[in-house]
N, C-alpha and C positions, 0 to 999 in steps of 0.2 A: 952621187946616188943615181941609180938607174931606175926609172919608174915605167912600168908597163900598164896596159889597160886593166888587166885583172891580176897581175902579179907585181908585187912591190919587192924589188930586189934591194933590200936595205936591212941593216941590223935593226930589229924591232924588239920591243919589250912585250912579254906575254901579258895580255890584258887581264885585269883582275876579275872582270865580269864574265859570266858564261851565258850565252844565248843559244839554247838548244834549238836546232832547226834553222838557224840563220844561214843564208847562202854563203858559200865558202869563197872568200877573197883571200888568196894565198899571200902571206908575207914571209919573206926569208929572214930567219933569225941568225943563221951563220952559214957561210959558204966560203971556204978557204980560197977557192979559185973559180973564175967564171968568165963569161964573155957574152957578147951580144952580136947578132946578125940581123940587121933591120929590127923587126919586132919580135924576133925569136931570141930566147935566152938559154944558156946552158951553164952548168957548174959542176964541180966535183970536189973530192977531198973530204966528203962527209958533210952532207947538207942537212940543216935543220930548219923547219918552217912551221907555220901554223895558219889556221883560218882566222882572219881578223874578227875580233869581237866574240870569239868562242874559245873553248878549251881543247879544240881539235888540233892535234899535232901530227906532223909528218916528218919522217926521217929516212934517208937513204944514202948510199955511197955517192951517187951522182943524180943530176936532174936535167931535164930539158923542157922548155915551154915553147909551144907553137901558137902564136897569136891567132893565125887564121883558123886553126882548128879548136881554139880555146881548150887545148890539151896540155896537161902537166904530167910529164913522164918521170918516173922514179925507177932507178936501176940499182940493184945490189943491196941486200939487207934492208928491205923496205919495212918500215914500221909506221903504222897509222893508228892513232888512238882517238876515236870519236867518243861522243857521249853515249852511243849505242853499241859500238863495236870496237874491238881491239884486233887489228889485222897485221899479220906478218906474211911476207912473200919475197921472192927474188925480183919480180918485175911488177910494176903497177902503172896504170894510166888513169889520170883523173880528168874527166870532161866537165869543166866548170859550169857551162851553160846548162847541161843536163843533170848536174849533180850526180854523176855516175862514175863509179870506180871499177875498172877492170884489173883484176890481179891474176898473176900467173906464176906457176913454178913454185911448188912447196908452199901452198897457201894454208895458213892457219888463221881462222877467224873465230873469235870468242864473243858471244853475246854478253854484254856487260850487265844485262838485267837478270838473266837466269843462269849465266855461266855455261850454257851449251856451247859446244865447240865443233866447228867444221874443219876437216882436213881433206885436201884434194889438190888436183892440178890447176884448178881455175875457180874464179868467183867473180861474179858481177854484182856490185853493191850499189843500190839507189838510196841516197839519203832522203830523209823526210824533210822537206823544205816548203814553207807556205807559198802557195802559188804554183808549185811544181808538182808535189805529191804530199798527201797527208800522212802516209805510213811508210816506214822503211821496208824495202824489198831486197831480196837476194836471190841469185840464180847460180847454180853450179852444175857441172856435167862431168863425164868420165869417171863415174862411180866414186863420188866423194864419200867420206865416212863422217857421220855426225854423232857426237856424244850428246844425246838429248836428255838434259836433266829434268826430272819431274818437277823440281822447284829449286829455288836458289840455295836451299839448305839440304837438297837431296844428296845422299852419300853415294848412290850408285846410279849412273845414267843408263838410258836405253841406247844401244849401239845400232844406228840406222845406216844402212848402205843401200844405194840405188844408182841406177844409171844417170839420173838427173834429179835435182831437187829444186824446190822453190820455197821461199819463206816470205811471209807478209807480216810484218811486226814481229813480236816475240811470242805470239800465241798461235800462229797458223803456219802449217807447212804441207807441202805436197811432194810425193816421190813417184817416179815412174821407171819401169824397166827392172825386173828382178829385184824387187824390194825385200830386204830382210830387216827384222827388228829383233835384237837379242838383249837379254839381261839374265842374271843368274836364275831367275824364277820363271822366265817366259821367253819363247821364241816364236816369231810370226813371219809370214812371207806372203807375197802376192805379186801380181804384175804391176800394180800401182796402189798407192795409199794416200790418205790425207789425215791430218791431225788438226783439230780445231779446239783449242783450249777455251775459247769464248763460249762454246756450246757444250764442251765436255764430250766431244765425239771424235772417234777415229774410225776410218773406213779402209778395208782391204778388199780389192776385187781382182779377178783374174786368177783362178785356181788358188784362192787364199786358204791359209791354215794358221791355227794358233796352237801352240803346245805349252802346257804347264810343266816345268821341269821339276826334278827332285823325285823323292820316293813317291810311289803311287801316282805317277804323272798322268796327264790327260792330253788328248789332241782333239781339236774341233775343226771341221772343214765344212764348206758350204759354197753356194753361188756367190754370196756376198757376206762378209764378216764385218760387224761393227764392234767397236771398243768403247765402252763407257768409261769416262775419265773423271776422277774426283781428286782435285788438287794434284793433277798430272799423274795420278796413280790409276792403273787399270782396275776397275771393280766390277765390270760387266763385259762379257764376251758373247756376242749374238751371231748365230748363223741364220741367214735369211735365204731359204731355198736350198733344198737337198742337203739339209743339215745332218751331220754325223759326228757324234762325240764318242770318244773311246777312252776308257779308263783302264787301270791295271786289271780289273776283274768285272768290267761291264762295258756294254756298247749301247748307245742311244741314237736312234734315227728318227727324223721327223722333218716336216717342211721348215719349221722354225724351232730353234733351240737357244735358250738363254742359260749361260753359265755365270753364276754370281761368285765373285772372288773377294776374299777379305784376308788381310795379312799375307798377301801374295800366294794364297792357296785357294783351291776350289772348295766352296762350301755348299752350294745348291745348284741343281740343274732343273730346268723346266722345258717341256717339249709339247708341241701341238702342231696341227696342220689341217689343211682342207683337202689337198690332193692325195695325201697319204696319212695314215694314222700313226700316232707315236708308238714306237717300238723299242723296248729295252730288253737286252739279253745279258745274262750273267753266265757262269760256267755251265750250269744245268737248268737254268730257269729263263723263261721268256714272258714278258708282260706286254700286252697290246691294249691300247685304249685311245679315245679321242684326244686325251691330254694326259701328261705324266708330270709328276714332281718327284725329284729325288734329293734326299739329304745325303751329302758326302762331306761331312766336316773334316777339314784338313785332308781332303781327297781320299777319305775312307768311306765306302758305301755303308749306310746304316738303315735307311728306310726309303721305300718308293711308294708313291700314292698314285693310283690310276683312276681316271674319271670317265664315265659314260661308256657303256658296253665294254667293260674291262674284262680281260681274260688273262690268266696266268697259267702257263703250262710248265711242267717239270719232268725230268727223267732221272733215273737213278745214276746213270753215267752216260758218256758220249756214245756208247754202243747200244743203248737201249732201243728197242723197236718202237714203232709208232703206237702199237697196241699196249705197250707198257707205260705210256706216259700218263701222268696225273694232270688234271686241270681243275681250276676253280674260276668261277665267273660271277659277275654282279655289276650293279651300278657303280660301286666304288670298291676298289681293292687297296689294301694296305699290306705291303710285304716288309718284314723287318729282318735285318741281318745283324750278326754279332761276330766279334773277332775271337777265334779259338786257335790254339796252337796245333800245328800238324805234327807228324811223327818226329820231325826234327826240332820242334819247339818254335818254329816260325809262325807268327800269327797269320791266319787266313780268314777270309770273309765267308761266313756260312749262313745260309738261310735258316731263320729260327721260327718265324711265325708268319702266316698269311691270313688276313681277315677280309671277308666279303660282306658288304652291306647292300641290301636292296636287291630283290630277285636273285638271291644267292643260289648258286648251283655248284656242285663239286663231284668229280669223278676221281676216285682214289683207289690205290692198291695198298692193302694193309698186310704186311708180312709178319708172320709169327716171330716172336723173340727166340733167339738161339737158346735161351735158357728155359724156354717153355717146354717141359717134358710131356705136357698133355696134348700138344698140337698133333693133329692127325696127318698133317701134310706140311711140307716146306714151301708149297706154293702159296701165293697171297690170296686173300679174299678180296672181292671187288665190291665197292660201295658207290652208289649214286645217291646223292642227297640234295634236297631243296629246302629252303627256309628263308626267313628274313635276314638271318645272320649265320655265317659259317666261319668257324675258326679252325685252322689246321696248324697243329704244333709239330715241329720237326725235332728229331733226335737222331744224332749220328747220320745225318744226310738222308734219313728216311722219315716217312710220316709216322708219328707216334700216336696222335690223337686227332679225331675229327669231332668237333662240337657244333651241333645245329640247334638253333633256337628260333621261335616264332614261326607258326604255320609249317612245322617241320614234317617232311615225309621223305620217302626214298626206298631204295631196295638194296639188299646186300646178297651177294652170291659167294658162298663158301666153296673152297676146292673139294673135289671128291677125295675120300680117303684112299689110301693105297689098297690094291687087291688083297683079299683075305687069303687066297690060295695062289701063290706065285706061279705054280705049275699049271694053273687053269688056262685052258685054251680059249675060253670065252673072251671075246674081244670087249674091252672096256674103253670108254671114252678117255681121251687124254686129259688127265687131271690138271694140267697146267694151262689149258686153253679156256678162255672165257669170252663172253660177248664183249664187243667194243662199243663204247658210247663215244661218238665223235665229238670234237670240240664244238661248242655252240657258235 
């Protein structure tokens, strides 16, 4: 039997007890051939070993131990099974005094607590050992790929790729250099990122963005993006600074934007700011206010609520002139949309109703119905109204009704009728031009 200071070159029985975190004193279980050069040892033919007093096992085609360096090298088909990690590689070196493992070439490391997996060209693994370090740590570079499971029973992991990554325990990780995070419902990227399951917080910085995939997808960008995590699932996405959220039929900008996610789909959006007011835009409507709240159940816009100095403007189509725009303002605005089929039967989001509360004002164009045979002109009448409450009801993308209640007043200008004598040379005012009331 050959005995070394930290390596016991002897056939040994696997201990029955497991002591997680005990320093690794390596004992050789089987080694078909080997030799000794002073205090250095080597062996081959398929070596099996373990850390004394633990269930940590080591296996490789061949090994070498250097006493002066306190280093145990493993070459070819390396397999290490710790209480925390299961690691495969082609080359590995274990530094026993530092409790550090360096693995290279086709590294695959599996976290045995949550089954997250790292694949890459290299990995440095620091064991948790009393008196050395209290928490396991890992480092990897050269763009490793991590399958990051939300939980031990999660069916689909997040796929994280970065130039370099660091782990501390099973709950914290950092990534730097062109970081990407992908799953079937979500894609995110940034120059660097962090995930901390102990606080339920993820952070992306450096031109960060998050995209919700699938039908009616959304994208959020900002100076800094934070991810709220519940049981390792993303349930909140926040843009802090220069926030911009874009959906299939709306765009929201503000200093700060919060997107609430449930069942892997966007459900609500909130926006506010100090340096710039919240601003929401749909195909033909714009809402501006100090703060905004939007309901988008399963990523479909249904309602927006605007608070403090709220203004909503709309136009009949993208070619409408500024003078043809309608607007409604008040302390609080509520806009409601509904899904209606277009000419092909495909559902589309259509503005249905706008309600203004508190110091309500509205400037609207009311067009005569095509079936109204009594209308004297096809030009619209113009209405400016004030009241405690104003309700505008839309029909076929046009204003159908304007209801004003509480201290109501206003003015309406009807279009001039067409000339009675078409051949008259007397100049008449243009019946389609009306005075313009600018946005408040």
